PATORFI-203360 format. One record per atom (N, C-alpha, C, CB): residue in one letter; z, y, x. Coordinates in steps of 0.1 Angstrom, whole numbers, plus 5000, padded with zeros to 4 digits. Glycine has a CB too. Layout:
residues N
type_z_y_x
A_Z_Y_X
...
END
This chain:
residues 209
type_z_y_x
M_5693_2472_3050
M_5701_2460_3056
M_5714_2466_3065
M_5692_2450_3066
F_5725_2461_3062
F_5737_2464_3070
F_5736_2461_3084
F_5750_2458_3065
E_5739_2469_3093
E_5738_2466_3107
E_5751_2465_3114
E_5729_2476_3115
I_5753_2455_3122
I_5766_2453_3130
I_5762_2455_3144
I_5772_2438_3127
P_5771_2463_3152
P_5768_2465_3167
P_5767_2452_3174
P_5778_2474_3173
K_5759_2451_3183
K_5756_2438_3191
K_5769_2435_3199
K_5743_2438_3202
W_5777_2444_3202
W_5789_2440_3210
W_5799_2432_3202
W_5798_2453_3216
V_5799_2433_3189
V_5808_2425_3181
V_5804_2411_3181
V_5808_2431_3166
Y_5791_2407_3182
Y_5788_2394_3183
Y_5792_2388_3197
Y_5773_2394_3181
V_5790_2397_3207
V_5794_2392_3220
V_5810_2391_3220
V_5789_2402_3231
F_5817_2400_3214
F_5832_2397_3214
F_5835_2385_3206
F_5839_2410_3207
H_5829_2383_3195
H_5832_2370_3187
H_5828_2357_3194
H_5825_2370_3173
G_5817_2357_3202
G_5813_2346_3210
G_5801_2338_3204
G_5824_2337_3212
H_5799_2339_3191
H_5787_2332_3186
H_5782_2339_3172
H_5792_2316_3183
E_5771_2335_3169
E_5766_2340_3156
E_5768_2330_3144
E_5752_2342_3157
C_5775_2336_3134
C_5778_2329_3122
C_5780_2339_3110
C_5790_2320_3124
P_5780_2333_3098
P_5779_2342_3087
P_5794_2349_3084
P_5775_2334_3075
F_5805_2343_3089
F_5819_2347_3084
F_5823_2360_3093
F_5829_2335_3086
M_5820_2361_3105
M_5823_2372_3113
M_5816_2385_3107
M_5819_2369_3128
P_5804_2384_3104
P_5797_2396_3096
P_5804_2400_3082
P_5782_2391_3093
I_5807_2389_3076
I_5815_2392_3063
I_5828_2400_3066
I_5818_2378_3055
G_5836_2395_3076
G_5847_2401_3080
G_5845_2416_3084
G_5852_2394_3091
Y_5834_2418_3092
Y_5831_2431_3096
Y_5828_2441_3084
Y_5818_2430_3105
R_5821_2436_3075
R_5817_2443_3062
R_5830_2445_3054
R_5806_2435_3053
M_5839_2435_3054
M_5851_2437_3045
M_5859_2449_3052
M_5860_2424_3045
G_5860_2449_3065
G_5868_2459_3072
G_5862_2473_3071
G_5869_2456_3087
A_5847_2473_3072
A_5841_2486_3070
A_5844_2492_3056
A_5825_2484_3073
L_5843_2482_3046
L_5845_2487_3032
L_5859_2492_3030
L_5842_2476_3023
A_5868_2485_3037
A_5883_2490_3036
A_5883_2505_3042
A_5894_2480_3044
L_5878_2508_3052
L_5878_2522_3057
L_5873_2531_3048
L_5870_2523_3070
E_5862_2526_3041
E_5856_2535_3031
E_5866_2538_3019
E_5844_2530_3026
K_5870_2527_3013
K_5879_2528_3002
K_5892_2536_3004
K_5882_2514_2998
L_5897_2535_3017
L_5909_2543_3020
L_5906_2556_3026
L_5917_2536_3029
N_5893_2558_3028
N_5888_2572_3033
N_5895_2575_3047
N_5892_2584_3022
I_5894_2565_3055
I_5900_2567_3069
I_5891_2563_3080
I_5913_2560_3069
E_5893_2566_3092
E_5886_2563_3103
E_5890_2549_3110
E_5886_2574_3112
R_5883_2544_3119
R_5888_2532_3126
R_5900_2536_3134
R_5877_2527_3136
S_5910_2527_3133
S_5923_2530_3140
S_5922_2530_3156
S_5933_2519_3135
K_5926_2541_3161
K_5927_2541_3176
K_5941_2537_3182
K_5924_2555_3179
N_5950_2539_3174
N_5964_2537_3178
N_5970_2526_3170
N_5973_2549_3177
H_5981_2529_3162
H_5988_2520_3154
H_5989_2524_3139
H_6002_2517_3161
E_5977_2528_3134
E_5977_2533_3118
E_5976_2522_3109
E_5965_2543_3115
M_5965_2516_3108
M_5961_2506_3097
M_5969_2492_3101
M_5945_2504_3097
H_5972_2486_3091
H_5978_2472_3092
H_5971_2462_3082
H_5993_2473_3090
V_5966_2451_3088
V_5958_2441_3080
V_5966_2428_3078
V_5944_2438_3088
F_5967_2424_3065
F_5972_2411_3062
F_5962_2402_3058
F_5982_2412_3052
S_5958_2393_3067
S_5948_2383_3064
S_5954_2372_3055
S_5943_2378_3077
E_5947_2369_3045
E_5952_2357_3036
E_5947_2344_3041
E_5947_2359_3021
M_5939_2344_3052
M_5933_2331_3057
M_5943_2324_3064
M_5921_2334_3064
G_5940_2311_3068
G_5949_2302_3075
G_5943_2298_3087
G_5952_2291_3066
T_5944_2285_3090
T_5937_2280_3102
T_5928_2268_3099
T_5948_2277_3113
A_5920_2264_3109
A_5911_2252_3108
A_5902_2253_3097
A_5919_2240_3107
H_5897_2265_3094
H_5885_2265_3085
H_5876_2277_3090
H_5889_2267_3070
P_5863_2275_3087
P_5854_2284_3095
P_5855_2299_3090
P_5839_2280_3093
Q_5861_2302_3078
Q_5862_2315_3073
Q_5872_2324_3083
Q_5868_2315_3058
G_5879_2317_3092
G_5888_2325_3100
G_5880_2333_3109
G_5897_2316_3107
C_5867_2331_3111
C_5859_2340_3120
C_5858_2354_3114
C_5845_2335_3123
M_5861_2355_3102
M_5862_2369_3095
M_5872_2378_3102
M_5866_2367_3079
E_5883_2373_3107
E_5893_2381_3113
E_5888_2388_3125
E_5905_2373_3117
D_5879_2382_3132
D_5873_2390_3144
D_5865_2402_3139
D_5865_2381_3153
G_5858_2399_3128
G_5849_2410_3122
G_5859_2422_3117
G_5840_2405_3110
I_5869_2417_3111
I_5878_2427_3106
I_5885_2436_3116
I_5888_2421_3100
M_5888_2429_3128
M_5895_2438_3137
M_5885_2446_3145
M_5903_2430_3147
A_5872_2442_3147
A_5862_2449_3153
A_5859_2462_3144
A_5850_2440_3155
A_5859_2460_3131
A_5855_2470_3122
A_5866_2481_3121
A_5852_2465_3110
T_5879_2476_3120
T_5890_2486_3116
T_5898_2491_3129
T_5899_2478_3106
G_5897_2484_3139
G_5905_2487_3151
G_5920_2482_3149
G_5903_2501_3153
A_5922_2474_3138
A_5935_2468_3135
A_5935_2455_3143
A_5937_2466_3121
T_5940_2454_3156
T_5937_2443_3164
T_5951_2436_3166
T_5932_2447_3178
F_5949_2423_3170
F_5960_2414_3172
F_5968_2420_3183
F_5956_2399_3176
G_5962_2424_3194
G_5969_2430_3206
G_5979_2441_3203
G_5960_2435_3216
K_5974_2450_3192
K_5982_2461_3189
K_5992_2457_3177
K_5973_2473_3184
G_5992_2445_3174
G_6002_2440_3164
G_5999_2446_3150
G_6017_2446_3169
L_5985_2447_3147
L_5981_2454_3135
L_5974_2443_3125
L_5971_2465_3139
I_5974_2431_3129
I_5968_2421_3119
I_5977_2409_3119
I_5952_2417_3123
E_5980_2405_3108
E_5988_2393_3106
E_5983_2383_3096
E_6001_2396_3103
K_5987_2369_3097
K_5982_2360_3088
K_5993_2357_3077
K_5977_2348_3096
L_5989_2356_3065
L_5997_2351_3055
L_5997_2337_3052
L_5994_2358_3043
Y_5985_2331_3056
Y_5984_2315_3054
Y_5983_2312_3040
Y_5997_2308_3060
Y_5976_2319_3032
Y_5973_2315_3018
Y_5961_2306_3017
Y_5971_2328_3010
G_5954_2306_3027
G_5941_2299_3027
G_5931_2305_3018
G_5943_2285_3022
K_5931_2318_3017
K_5921_2325_3008
K_5912_2334_3016
K_5928_2333_2998
V_5900_2335_3012
V_5891_2345_3019
V_5892_2359_3014
V_5876_2341_3017
A_5903_2364_3019
A_5907_2378_3015
A_5916_2384_3025
A_5913_2379_3000
A_5918_2398_3024
A_5927_2404_3032
A_5933_2417_3025
A_5920_2407_3043
I_5944_2421_3029
I_5950_2433_3023
I_5949_2443_3034
I_5965_2430_3018
F_5946_2456_3031
F_5945_2466_3041
F_5954_2478_3038
F_5930_2471_3043
W_5965_2480_3047
W_5975_2490_3044
W_5973_2502_3054
W_5990_2483_3044
Y_5976_2514_3048
Y_5976_2525_3059
Y_5985_2535_3053
Y_5961_2533_3061
P_5994_2540_3063
P_6004_2549_3059
P_6000_2560_3050
P_6010_2555_3069
G_6007_2563_3039
G_6004_2574_3030
G_5993_2571_3020
G_6001_2586_3039
K_5987_2558_3021
K_5976_2555_3013
K_5980_2543_3004
K_5963_2551_3023
E_5972_2541_2994
E_5974_2530_2984
E_5967_2517_2990
E_5968_2533_2969
A_5974_2507_2992
A_5968_2495_2999
A_5957_2489_2990
A_5981_2485_3002
V_5947_2483_2997
V_5936_2476_2988
V_5935_2462_2993
V_5922_2484_2990
R_5932_2454_2984
R_5929_2439_2988
R_5915_2436_2984
R_5939_2429_2979
I_5908_2432_2994
I_5894_2429_2993
I_5892_2413_2995
I_5885_2437_3004
A_5885_2407_2986
A_5883_2392_2986
A_5868_2390_2985
A_5892_2386_2974
L_5864_2379_2992
L_5850_2375_2990
L_5848_2367_2977
L_5847_2366_3002
K_5838_2372_2970
K_5835_2366_2956
K_5832_2352_2957
K_5823_2372_2949
N_5837_2343_2948
N_5833_2330_2946
N_5819_2327_2946
N_5839_2325_2935
E_5813_2336_2938
E_5798_2334_2936
E_5790_2335_2949
E_5793_2346_2927
F_5794_2344_2958
F_5787_2345_2971
F_5790_2333_2980
F_5790_2357_2977
L_5803_2329_2980
L_5806_2317_2987
L_5798_2305_2983
L_5820_2314_2986
D_5797_2304_2969
D_5790_2292_2964
D_5775_2293_2967
D_5792_2290_2949
M_5770_2306_2968
M_5756_2308_2972
M_5753_2302_2986
M_5752_2323_2970
L_5762_2306_2995
L_5761_2303_3010
L_5763_2287_3011
L_5772_2312_3019
A_5772_2281_3004
A_5776_2268_3007
A_5764_2257_3009
A_5785_2264_2995
P_5754_2257_3001
P_5743_2246_3005
P_5735_2250_3016
P_5733_2243_2994
H_5736_2262_3024
H_5728_2266_3034
H_5727_2254_3045
H_5732_2279_3039
E_5717_2253_3053
E_5715_2243_3063
E_5726_2245_3074
E_5701_2244_3069
F_5730_2258_3076
F_5740_2261_3086
F_5751_2253_3086
F_5744_2275_3086
F_5757_2251_3073
F_5769_2242_3071
F_5767_2228_3073
F_5775_2244_3057
Q_5755_2223_3071
Q_5752_2209_3072
Q_5755_2206_3088
Q_5736_2204_3068
Y_5750_2216_3095
Y_5753_2213_3111
Y_5768_2214_3113
Y_5746_2224_3121
R_5775_2224_3106
R_5789_2226_3110
R_5797_2214_3105
R_5795_2239_3104
K_5793_2207_3094
K_5800_2196_3087
K_5799_2184_3097
K_5794_2193_3072
K_5789_2183_3105
K_5787_2173_3115
K_5794_2175_3129
K_5773_2173_3118
G_5802_2187_3129
G_5809_2190_3141
G_5801_2197_3151
G_5813_2179_3147
I_5789_2202_3147
I_5781_2211_3157
I_5786_2224_3157
I_5765_2212_3154
E_5788_2230_3168
E_5793_2243_3170
E_5782_2254_3167
E_5798_2244_3185
P_5787_2265_3162
P_5777_2276_3157
P_5767_2279_3169
P_5784_2288_3153
S_5772_2280_3181
S_5762_2285_3191
S_5751_2275_3194
S_5768_2289_3203
E_5754_2262_3189
E_5743_2252_3192
E_5735_2248_3180
E_5748_2240_3197
I_5737_2256_3169
I_5728_2255_3158
I_5716_2263_3160
I_5734_2260_3145
P_5704_2258_3156
P_5691_2266_3159
P_5692_2281_3155
P_5678_2260_3150
E_5686_2289_3164
E_5688_2303_3162
E_5682_2308_3148
E_5682_2311_3174
N_5671_2303_3144
N_5665_2307_3131
N_5674_2304_3119
N_5651_2299_3129
I_5681_2293_3121
I_5690_2290_3110
I_5702_2299_3110
I_5695_2276_3111
R_5707_2302_3122
R_5719_2312_3122
R_5714_2326_3117
R_5726_2313_3137
R_5702_2330_3122
R_5699_2343_3118
R_5696_2344_3103
R_5688_2349_3125
D_5690_2333_3097
D_5688_2334_3082
D_5700_2336_3074
D_5682_2322_3078
I_5711_2328_3077
I_5724_2329_3070
I_5729_2343_3073
I_5733_2319_3073
I_5729_2348_3084
I_5735_2360_3087
I_5728_2371_3079
I_5734_2362_3102
N_5715_2371_3079
N_5706_2381_3072
N_5710_2381_3057
N_5690_2377_3074
K_5713_2368_3051
K_5718_2368_3037
K_5731_2376_3035
K_5721_2353_3033
V_5739_2377_3045
V_5752_2385_3045
V_5748_2400_3046
V_5763_2380_3057
L_5740_2403_3056
L_5736_2417_3059
L_5728_2424_3048
L_5729_2417_3072
Q_5720_2415_3040
Q_5711_2420_3030
Q_5719_2422_3017
Q_5698_2411_3027
A_5731_2415_3015
A_5738_2417_3003
A_5745_2430_3002
A_5747_2407_3002
S_5746_2434_2989
S_5753_2447_2987
S_5768_2444_2987
S_5749_2454_2972
N_5777_2454_2988
N_5792_2452_2987
N_5796_2445_2974
N_5800_2466_2988
D_5788_2450_2963
D_5792_2444_2950
D_5789_2429_2950
D_5783_2452_2938
D_5778_2425_2956
D_5774_2411_2958
D_5786_2403_2964
D_5762_2410_2967
L_5791_2410_2975
L_5800_2403_2983
L_5815_2403_2979
L_5799_2408_2997
F_5820_2414_2975
F_5835_2415_2974
F_5841_2420_2960
F_5840_2424_2985
N_5852_2415_2958
N_5861_2421_2947
N_5870_2429_2955
N_5869_2411_2938
V_5871_2441_2950
V_5882_2451_2955
V_5892_2455_2945
V_5876_2465_2961
K_5905_2454_2949
K_5917_2457_2940
K_5925_2467_2947
K_5926_2445_2936
K_5930_2477_2940
K_5941_2486_2946
K_5954_2479_2943
K_5940_2500_2940
L_5964_2481_2953
L_5977_2475_2951
L_5987_2486_2952
L_5980_2465_2963
P_5989_2494_2940
P_5998_2505_2940
P_6012_2501_2943
P_5998_2510_2927
G_6017_2489_2941
G_6030_2485_2943
G_6033_2478_2955
G_6033_2478_2932
F_6022_2479_2964
F_6024_2471_2977
F_6032_2481_2987
F_6009_2468_2984
K_6041_2474_2992
K_6052_2480_3003
K_6052_2472_3016
K_6067_2479_2997
Y_6051_2479_3026
Y_6052_2473_3039
Y_6061_2481_3049
Y_6038_2471_3046
E_6071_2474_3056
E_6079_2481_3065
E_6075_2476_3078
E_6093_2478_3062
A_6069_2485_3086
A_6064_2482_3100
A_6076_2482_3109
A_6053_2492_3105
P_6077_2471_3118
P_6088_2470_3127
P_6087_2482_3137
P_6088_2457_3135
K_6099_2487_3141
K_6100_2498_3149
K_6097_2493_3164
K_6113_2504_3147
S_6089_2501_3171
S_6085_2498_3184
S_6096_2500_3193
S_6072_2506_3189
S_6099_2491_3203
S_6109_2493_3214
S_6104_2487_3227
S_6123_2487_3211
F_6109_2495_3238
F_6106_2490_3252
F_6119_2483_3257
F_6101_2504_3263
N_6129_2480_3249
N_6142_2475_3255
N_6140_2460_3256
N_6154_2477_3246
K_6144_2455_3268
K_6145_2440_3269
K_6156_2436_3277
K_6133_2436_3276
G_6157_2422_3278
G_6169_2417_3285
G_6164_2403_3290
G_6181_2416_3275
K_6172_2397_3298
K_6169_2384_3304
K_6176_2373_3296
K_6175_2383_3319
C_6167_2362_3293
C_6173_2350_3287
C_6183_2344_3297
C_6162_2340_3282
E_6196_2341_3293
E_6205_2336_3302
E_6203_2321_3305
E_6219_2338_3296
I_6193_2314_3299
I_6189_2301_3303
I_6178_2299_3311
I_6188_2294_3292
C_6166_2306_3307
C_6155_2304_3316
C_6153_2315_3325
C_6143_2302_3308
G_6159_2327_3323
G_6158_2337_3332
G_6147_2347_3330
G_6156_2332_3344
E_6138_2344_3320
E_6127_2353_3317
E_6130_2365_3309
E_6116_2346_3309
Y_6123_2376_3311
Y_6125_2387_3303
Y_6121_2385_3288
Y_6118_2399_3308
V_6128_2391_3280
V_6126_2390_3265
V_6128_2403_3258
V_6135_2379_3258
F_6119_2408_3251
F_6121_2420_3243
F_6133_2418_3232
F_6107_2424_3235
E_6141_2429_3232
E_6154_2429_3226
E_6155_2423_3212
E_6161_2442_3227
R_6145_2425_3204
R_6145_2420_3191
R_6143_2405_3189
R_6135_2428_3184
Y_6139_2399_3201
Y_6136_2385_3200
Y_6147_2377_3208
Y_6122_2382_3206
L_6158_2385_3212
L_6169_2377_3219
L_6178_2371_3208
L_6178_2386_3228
R_6183_2361_3210
R_6192_2353_3200
R_6206_2349_3209
R_6184_2338_3194
V_6216_2346_3202
V_6228_2343_3207
V_6231_2328_3206
V_6239_2350_3201
K_6233_2320_3216
K_6235_2305_3216
K_6246_2302_3226
K_6222_2297_3219
D_6258_2296_3220
D_6269_2293_3228
D_6274_2306_3236
D_6265_2282_3237
G_6274_2318_3230
G_6278_2329_3236
G_6268_2336_3246
G_6289_2326_3242
Q_6257_2329_3248
Q_6247_2335_3257
Q_6236_2342_3249
Q_6241_2324_3267
K_6231_2352_3256
K_6217_2358_3251
K_6205_2351_3256
K_6216_2373_3256
V_6198_2345_3246
V_6187_2335_3249
V_6174_2339_3242
V_6191_2321_3246
C_6164_2334_3248
C_6150_2336_3241
C_6149_2326_3229
C_6137_2334_3252
I_6139_2328_3220
I_6137_2319_3209
I_6135_2305_3214
I_6125_2323_3201
A_6126_2303_3224
A_6123_2289_3229
A_6136_2283_3233
A_6113_2290_3241
C_6145_2289_3240
C_6157_2283_3245
C_6169_2282_3233
C_6163_2291_3257
S_6166_2290_3223
S_6177_2290_3212
S_6177_2278_3202
S_6176_2303_3203
G_6165_2271_3203
G_6163_2260_3193
G_6159_2265_3179
G_6176_2253_3191
H_6157_2278_3177
H_6153_2282_3164
H_6137_2281_3163
H_6158_2296_3162
E_6132_2281_3151
E_6118_2281_3148
E_6113_2295_3149
E_6113_2276_3135
E_6101_2298_3157
E_6097_2311_3159
E_6093_2318_3145
E_6085_2311_3170
A_6088_2309_3136
A_6083_2315_3123
A_6094_2322_3114
A_6077_2303_3113
E_6108_2319_3118
E_6119_2326_3111
E_6118_2341_3114
E_6132_2320_3116
F_6112_2345_3126
F_6113_2359_3131
F_6100_2366_3129
F_6118_2360_3145
T_6089_2359_3125
T_6076_2365_3125
T_6069_2368_3114
T_6069_2358_3133
R_6076_2365_3102
R_6070_2367_3088
R_6068_2381_3087
R_6079_2361_3077
P_6057_2386_3082
P_6055_2401_3079
P_6065_2404_3068
P_6041_2405_3074
R_6070_2416_3069
R_6079_2421_3058
R_6071_2428_3048
R_6089_2431_3063
I_6067_2423_3038
I_6059_2429_3027
I_6065_2425_3014
I_6043_2424_3027
K_6062_2435_3005
K_6067_2433_2991
K_6056_2425_2984
K_6069_2446_2983
K_6060_2414_2975
K_6050_2407_2968
K_6042_2415_2958
K_6055_2395_2961
Y_6029_2412_2959
Y_6020_2420_2949
Y_6015_2412_2938
Y_6009_2426_2957
S_6011_2419_2927
S_6005_2411_2916
S_5991_2413_2915
S_6011_2414_2902
END
């Protein structure tokens, strides 16, 4: 049976099946890329998940396994609504790992999800039910869980790190230089500029097939 460190459950906040799936996905990515967990700013992960669905818990597992964390700017969402992620590492061929439809279909009838569909939070679901569905994830093989695909044409341009900053001339708060915009001749932050933040935060990747 695959084992996940107890601290990962504490970090995530509750017991559910998708955080362990994400942890296993991240661990498999390290294996396929033949690399260690990132200590600094090496690996970059592009989660194909979106928001407001339970599979998003996978991202905490991915971060815990790979060290590609939100705080280090190493994981981004593509908002495709898919249960998959792309793992990129400098000098390596990127890999895409997706949860198999068959495994998701096998989990779907489990009692755990009957509780969730009623709006009951994972931590309030009986422990024996939580542990049973988690064990199904931990007992499965990687072949049971995932489709793995190499992406030889995948390209990513990581933004250059900078400590340079300036003050917004409207609100007066410091803004890192790459996020300053010009409005009516003034240097301003995105919030004061009237622009949509999404215009400046899309990951710079080459579309893959």
